[in-house]
N, C-alpha and C positions, 0 to 999 in steps of 0.2 A: 221695248220702245220701237216705234215705227210710225208710219203714216205721215212722214214729213213731206212726201211728194205724192202726186196723183198716181193712180194705178196705170200700169201699162198693159198693152195687148200682147206683147211678146218681149223677148229679152232686149232687143234693140230699143224698143219703146221705153222700157224701164231705164236703160242707160241714158237715153236722151233726157229723161226727166231728172235723173241724178246729176247730170252735167249742168242742166239749167239751174238747179237748186244749189250748185257749187259744192256738192259733196264729192264729185269726181272732178279733179282739177288738172291732172297731168295726162299726157297722151299715153304713156305706158300703162297707167292704171285703167284708162278707158279701153285700150286694146285688150287687156287681160279680161276685163268684165265682158266685153263683147264676144270673146273667144270661148267662154265657158257659159253655157246656157243654164241659168239658175233652175229652170224647170226640170232639168235632168236629175236634180238632187232631191226632188220631191217624190213621194209615193204617187202613183198614177191617179189615185182617187182624189188627191189634193192639188194636182198640178195647176188647176184653174186659178189658184191663189198665188202662184209662184212669182208673178210679176207685179204684185202689190208690195208697197214698202212696209211690210209687216214681218215680224218674226213668225216662225212656225215651229210647232212642237207636236210630236206624235210618239208617245211612249218615251223611249230613250233618244229618239232622233230629234235633232234641234238645229234650226238655222236662225241666225240673227237677222234683223232687218237689213235690207240692202244698204240703207244710209249708214248703218254702223260699219258694215264691211268696207264701204267706200272710205270712210274716215280712217279705218285701220290701215288699209292699203296705202293711203296717202301718207299717214304718219310713220309707216315703216321705212319710207324712202328706200325702196329696194333697188338693187342693181345686179348685174350678172356676177356670178361667182361667190355670192355671199352664202352664209349658212343660216338656216331658219329653223326655229323650234316652235311648233304650235301646241300649246298646252290646252287640252280639251278640243282635239282636232275634229270631232264630230263626223259629219258626212264626207269631209274632205274637200268641200267646195272651195273654201278659202285657200287651202294648201295647193290645190290644183292651179288656181289663178296665180299664186305666188311662184309656183314652179315654172310658169311661162316666162316670168321675168328673170328668175335666177339663172336659167340656161343650164346646159349639160354639165357644167363644172361647179355648180352650187351644191348645197346640202339642204335637204328638205325633209324634216322629221316631224312626226306628230305623236302625241300621247293622248290616249282616250280611255276613260274609266270603264266603259261598257264594251264587252267583247262583241255583242251583236252589232253595235255601231261601227266598230272597226271592220267587221266583215262587210257591212253595207258600204263603207267608204272604199274598201278594196274593189268591190263589185262595180261601183260607179267609176272608179279610176280606170278599170279595165275597159269599160264601155267607152269612156272618153278616148282612150288610146286607140282602140280598134275602130271606132265609128266616127269620131269627130274630125272634120277636115282641118280644124284649128291645130290639131296635133302636127300637121305637116307644114303649117305656116310659122311655127315657132320651134326653137330649140328648147327642149323640155327637161326640167329637173324633176324626175318622178318622185312623188312623196313616198315615204316609208312610215307606216303606222305601227305602234305597239300598244298593247293593252296594259293599263296600270293607272294608279293614282298619281297625278303629277306632283303631289306633295311628298312623294316617297322616291324621288329620283336619286340614284346612287350618287354619293358625295364626290366620287372621283370622275364623274361624267365630264365630257368635254364642254367647252363654252361655245356660245353662238354669237353671230353678228346681229341677228334679229330674233326677237321672241315676242309672241303674242299669247295672251291668256284669255280664253273665251268664257270665263266665269268671274264672278265678283271675288275680289281678293281682300282679305282683312289686312290691316296695317302690320300685324305681326308676321305675315307671310311675305311682305314686300321685299325685305332683305334677302330672303331665300331665293327669290326669282332674280333679283339684281345681281347676285353673285354668279349666276349662270351666264351673264353677259360678258363678252370680250370688251376690253377698253375700246371706246369708240362705238360700241354697239347700242342698239335701241330696243327698249322694251315698251310694248303698248299693252296696257292692262287697266281693267276697271277697278278703281279704288274709291270706296265711299261715294258711290253714285257719280263718279267722274271718270270718263275714259281719259287715261293719262299717258303721256309720252315721257319715258324716262331714258335719258342718254347717259351712258357711263363715260365720264370725262377723264377718269384716272383710276388707279388701283383702289382708291377709297373715296372717290368723289363722283357725284351724279347730279344731273340737272333734270328738273321735272317741269312739265307743261300740261295744263288741263286742256283737253280737246273738245269734249262734248259731254253734256249731262246724259247719263244712261241709267238703266235699271236692269241689272243682271242677277240671275240666281247665283248664290254663293258657291264657292268651291266645296266639294264634298270632302270632309275631313275623315281621316281614319278613326274608327271606333276603338279606343284603347281600353274599353271597360273589361274586356276579357284578358287583358295583360299579355296578349299574344304579340309576337314580333311581327311588325308589318312587312309585307312583301316588297322588297326593293325593286324599283323599276330600272331595267337596264336599257338605255337608249341604243338605237341602231348604231353600229360602228361606222366610222367615216372611212370609206374604202376608196382605193385608187381604181379608176376605170381600166378594164382590160384592153389589150391591143385591139381585140375584135370590136369592142364598143367604140373605141376611138376611131377605128376605120369607118364604121357606119356613120358616126357623127360628121366626119370630114367629107365623106362621099356625098351625103345628103346636103351638106352645106355647099359643096361645089356645084351640085346639080341645081340648087336654088339660085345660085349666082348666075348660072348659065341661062336659066329661065328668065330671070329679071333682065339680063342683058339682051336676050333675043326677043323678048315680048314686052317692051315697055308699055304697050297699049293695055296690057292686062292690069297695069297699076292704076288705070283710069278710075276715078271715083264715080260710082253710079249717081244718077239723078237723085237729088235730095229727097228723102222719103218724108211723107207727111207724118208728123208726130203730134201727140197731145202736149200742150203746154203744161208745165208744172203748176199745179194749183196750190200756191202757198197759202191761199186764204183759208183752206180747211186743213187743220192739223189734228191728227188723232194719236194719242199715246196708248200703247197696248202693254199691259203689265201681266206677267204670269202670276196666277193664283192657283196653286196646285199644278194641274196639267192643262189649265184652260187659259186662254187669252181674254182678258177683260178690256174692252175698248172704252176710252174716255174721250169722246169727240168734242170738238169745239167748233161750232158753226160760225162762219164769218159773215159779216154784213156785206162784204164785197163780192159775194158769190155771183150775183147777177152781172156785175161788171166784168168779172173774170170770164164768165160764159160768153159775154158779148165779144170780148177780146179774142177768145178762141175762135169764134165764128168768123170774125174779120180776118184773122190770120189764115184760116183755111181758104177763104175766098181769095186772098192775096196770092197764096201758093198756087191755087188753080190758075190764076191769071198768068203768073210767071211760067208755069208749065206749058201753057198754051203758046206763049210767045217765045219759048226757048227752041233753038234749032238743035241743041245737043240731045241725042237719043240715049235713054238709059240702057244699061247692059241688059240683055235678055236673061230671063230666069235660068236658062240652061247654061249661059256663060258664067253666071255667078256661082253655079254649083260645081263647075269643073275644078277638080283638084289637080293642079298643073304638075306638082311634084310627083304625085302618084302616076299620072299619065306618062310622064317622062321616064320614070323607072320601068314601067311596063313596056315601053317602046324600045328599051335598050336591048342589044343583041347579047343577052346573058342567060345562063341557065335559070330555070324557074326557081330553083332553091335559092340562088343568089338574089333574085328579084324579091322573093318572099322575105329574105333577110333584110334587104334595104327598105322594104315597106314596114319593117318593125311589126311583124305579125298582124297586119291589118286585114280584116275580113271583107271590108266594104268594097 
């Protein structure tokens, strides 16, 4: 499923469109989406399609449409310190965004069927930590991924505050996933072509709410024809952070606070960027058939009117820009990583600076 909003030119453009279409509704979800560039999770040869509201599949790699991930993030109602389990964690794109909200004292686990996809996710995660300035703007709960079938998780595994399943679930597997929730926890899962939010209200009580009509490939079930015993999936342990980790977290937090107090001007919002309006008049649904995406477009009779509105909006923004005295931040100002610069300026040994930078190479 996808195509609910118009294509963007970059990640910010895509997020603007998702906001206008009301898929992104909360500030924390918007910040997480802007912090993680969707294009970084595509293979280079397919990156030009990263900012379209479409699902993507190449071999075992798969990303759901941005509008789906938006609804999932909103429905999970995340906050700092929660535990999260991603069933079918794929490229790690969603888990990384979730980690920016959970903070350093949350739990962020993913189970993925294909070993090559887990390796891909770990590679993308390492690139994000080493190269993305967003890593220094948030306190991050780093995802941990394991290989295995999410229908074979050990029965004595710990429970989670939030769970998402990225594949279609049959009704007979619904209870299996609900049991992994803590009381008060939320499960977001596609069931019978509906993205559904399930809240555990008691030891044996749940409440369900349909969110969005979707089309997901079904969960891969274990083949029992050979009568062999399935391999049990052991989830990562929930560990207590070491004193060394805690030291880094609190030192970086203190430095961020100093930067915010000393440089309030750096919080100034740059001039509003020109963006494309969301074209709700044209909606296309994309369904997986084998390994291909088959588009089913619906042309709108209002397309000419929408184009005219876009033209008028651009003209109005140009007039506003000409009449405004506020100057936008220069590109070099936007690129400065203030936390990194502060750490490098401290009178500390290089080894300690490297430790505080969290092995960043940039």
